[in-house]
C-alpha positions as CSV (number, residue, x, y, z in Angstrom):
1,X,-42.9,170.0,-165.0
2,X,-39.8,171.4,-163.4
3,X,-39.4,172.4,-159.8
4,X,-38.4,176.0,-160.2
5,X,-38.2,178.4,-157.3
6,X,-40.1,181.6,-157.2
7,X,-37.8,184.5,-158.2
8,X,-38.3,186.2,-154.7
9,X,-37.4,183.0,-152.8
10,X,-34.0,182.6,-151.2
11,X,-31.7,180.3,-153.1
12,X,-30.3,178.7,-149.9
13,X,-33.1,177.0,-147.9
14,X,-32.4,175.9,-144.3
15,X,-31.6,172.2,-143.7
16,X,-34.8,171.5,-141.8
17,X,-37.0,172.3,-144.7
18,X,-37.7,169.1,-146.6
19,X,-38.6,168.6,-150.2
20,X,-42.1,167.4,-151.0
21,X,-42.7,163.7,-150.4
22,X,-39.6,163.2,-148.1
23,X,-39.7,162.4,-144.4
24,X,-39.5,165.4,-142.1
25,X,-36.7,164.3,-139.8
26,X,-37.0,167.3,-137.5
27,X,-40.7,166.6,-136.8
28,X,-39.9,162.9,-136.0
29,X,-37.1,163.9,-133.6
30,X,-39.3,166.5,-131.9
31,X,-42.1,164.0,-131.5
32,X,-39.8,161.4,-129.9
33,X,-38.3,164.2,-127.7
34,X,-41.8,165.4,-126.6
35,X,-42.9,161.9,-125.8
36,X,-39.8,161.2,-123.7
37,X,-40.1,164.7,-122.0
38,X,-43.8,164.0,-121.0
39,X,-42.8,160.6,-119.7
40,X,-39.9,161.9,-117.7
41,X,-42.0,164.7,-116.2
42,X,-44.8,162.2,-115.3
43,X,-42.3,159.9,-113.6
44,X,-40.7,162.8,-111.7
45,X,-44.2,164.0,-110.6
46,X,-45.1,160.5,-109.3
47,X,-41.7,160.0,-107.5
48,X,-42.1,163.4,-105.8
49,X,-45.7,162.7,-105.0
50,X,-44.8,159.4,-103.2
51,X,-41.9,160.9,-101.3
52,X,-43.8,161.0,-97.9
53,X,-44.9,157.4,-98.3
54,X,-41.4,156.2,-99.1
55,X,-40.0,158.1,-96.1
56,X,-42.6,156.6,-93.7
57,X,-42.0,153.1,-95.1
58,X,-38.2,153.4,-94.9
59,X,-38.4,154.5,-91.3
60,X,-40.8,151.8,-90.3
61,X,-43.2,154.4,-89.0
62,X,-46.4,153.5,-87.1
63,X,-48.3,156.1,-89.1
64,X,-47.4,154.6,-92.5
65,X,-51.1,153.9,-93.4
66,X,-52.2,157.4,-92.6
67,X,-49.4,158.9,-94.7
68,X,-50.4,156.6,-97.6
69,X,-54.0,157.6,-97.4
70,X,-53.1,161.3,-97.2
71,X,-50.9,160.8,-100.3
72,X,-53.8,159.2,-102.2
73,X,-56.2,161.9,-101.2
74,X,-53.7,164.6,-102.4
75,X,-53.3,162.7,-105.7
76,X,-57.0,162.3,-106.5
77,X,-58.3,165.6,-105.0
78,X,-55.4,167.9,-106.0
79,X,-55.5,169.4,-102.5
80,X,-51.8,170.0,-101.8
81,X,-52.4,170.4,-98.1
82,X,-52.9,166.7,-97.8
83,X,-49.5,166.1,-99.3
84,X,-47.8,168.6,-96.9
85,X,-49.6,166.9,-94.0
86,X,-48.4,163.5,-95.2
87,X,-44.8,164.8,-95.5
88,X,-44.9,166.3,-92.0
89,X,-46.4,163.2,-90.5
90,X,-43.8,161.0,-92.3
91,X,-41.0,163.1,-90.8
92,X,-42.4,163.1,-87.2
93,X,-41.5,160.2,-84.9
94,X,-44.6,159.3,-82.9
95,X,-43.6,157.5,-79.7
96,X,-44.8,153.9,-79.2
97,X,-47.1,154.0,-76.2
98,X,-48.2,150.4,-76.7
99,X,-44.9,149.0,-75.3
100,X,-45.0,151.1,-72.1
101,X,-48.7,150.4,-71.5
102,X,-48.2,146.7,-72.0
103,X,-45.4,146.7,-69.4
104,X,-47.7,148.7,-67.0
105,X,-50.5,146.2,-67.5
106,X,-48.1,143.2,-66.9
107,X,-46.9,144.8,-63.7
108,X,-50.5,145.5,-62.5
109,X,-51.4,141.9,-63.2
110,X,-48.4,140.6,-61.3
111,X,-49.3,142.8,-58.3
112,X,-52.9,141.5,-58.5
113,X,-51.6,137.9,-58.4
114,X,-52.6,137.1,-62.0
115,X,-50.2,135.6,-64.5
116,X,-49.4,138.2,-67.2
117,X,-51.8,138.0,-70.1
118,X,-54.6,136.2,-68.2
119,X,-56.3,139.4,-67.1
120,X,-57.6,140.2,-70.5
121,X,-61.1,141.6,-70.5
122,X,-63.7,139.3,-72.1
123,X,-65.3,140.7,-75.2
124,X,-68.9,141.9,-75.1
125,X,-70.3,138.9,-76.9
126,X,-68.5,136.5,-74.4
127,X,-69.9,138.5,-71.5
128,X,-73.4,138.4,-72.9
129,X,-73.2,134.7,-73.6
130,X,-71.8,134.1,-70.1
131,X,-74.6,136.2,-68.5
132,X,-77.3,134.3,-70.3
133,X,-75.8,130.9,-69.4
134,X,-75.6,131.9,-65.8
135,X,-79.2,133.0,-65.7
136,X,-78.2,136.5,-64.7
137,X,-80.5,139.0,-66.6
138,X,-78.7,141.1,-69.1
139,X,-79.1,144.8,-68.5
140,X,-78.7,147.5,-71.1
141,X,-77.4,151.0,-70.8
142,X,-81.0,152.2,-71.1
143,X,-82.0,150.1,-68.0
144,X,-79.2,151.6,-66.0
145,X,-80.2,155.2,-67.1
146,X,-83.8,154.5,-66.0
147,X,-82.7,153.1,-62.7
148,X,-83.7,149.5,-63.5
149,X,-81.8,146.3,-63.6
150,X,-79.5,144.5,-61.2
151,X,-77.0,147.4,-60.8
152,X,-79.8,149.8,-59.8
153,X,-81.4,147.2,-57.5
154,X,-78.2,146.8,-55.6
155,X,-78.1,150.6,-54.9
156,X,-81.7,150.6,-53.4
157,X,-82.0,148.4,-50.3
158,X,-85.8,147.9,-50.8
159,X,-85.2,146.2,-54.1
160,X,-82.4,143.9,-53.0
161,X,-83.7,140.3,-52.9
162,X,-84.0,138.7,-49.5
163,X,-81.1,136.7,-48.4
164,X,-78.5,138.8,-50.3
165,X,-78.4,141.7,-47.8
166,X,-75.3,141.8,-45.8
């Protein structure tokens, strides 16, 4: 059987038309190009998406974790307002109040005659353990609201134990 062309067909076929049984080179090139284009767009999207996080990390910002969480929320919820908020937060310099407050606390401790750092408030667990060990009854917020407990007794002279009045 001979491969004859239809009489109405053009005698000069374009170069991208392949003969039966041969590899379609144009399709292979377009498949590779499409794969690389999708990969490049995905990388560009993720680089743009992590821009606020990279800005906050590079500037050693205090709000780095908040920016990172906002970026993840924007990625998984597709709410672009989270990304805009993360970008604005990454660009804003939040002042460090901790250093100033630490110096103020140190000065107040020095004025009070305490070595700096020794005036740290005990934790609640330590205060409760200390109150139980001293035999002082532990009062709750509910006791104070009802007007019961040692703090309320000190305010009412008739409830102050004998020998403690001044």
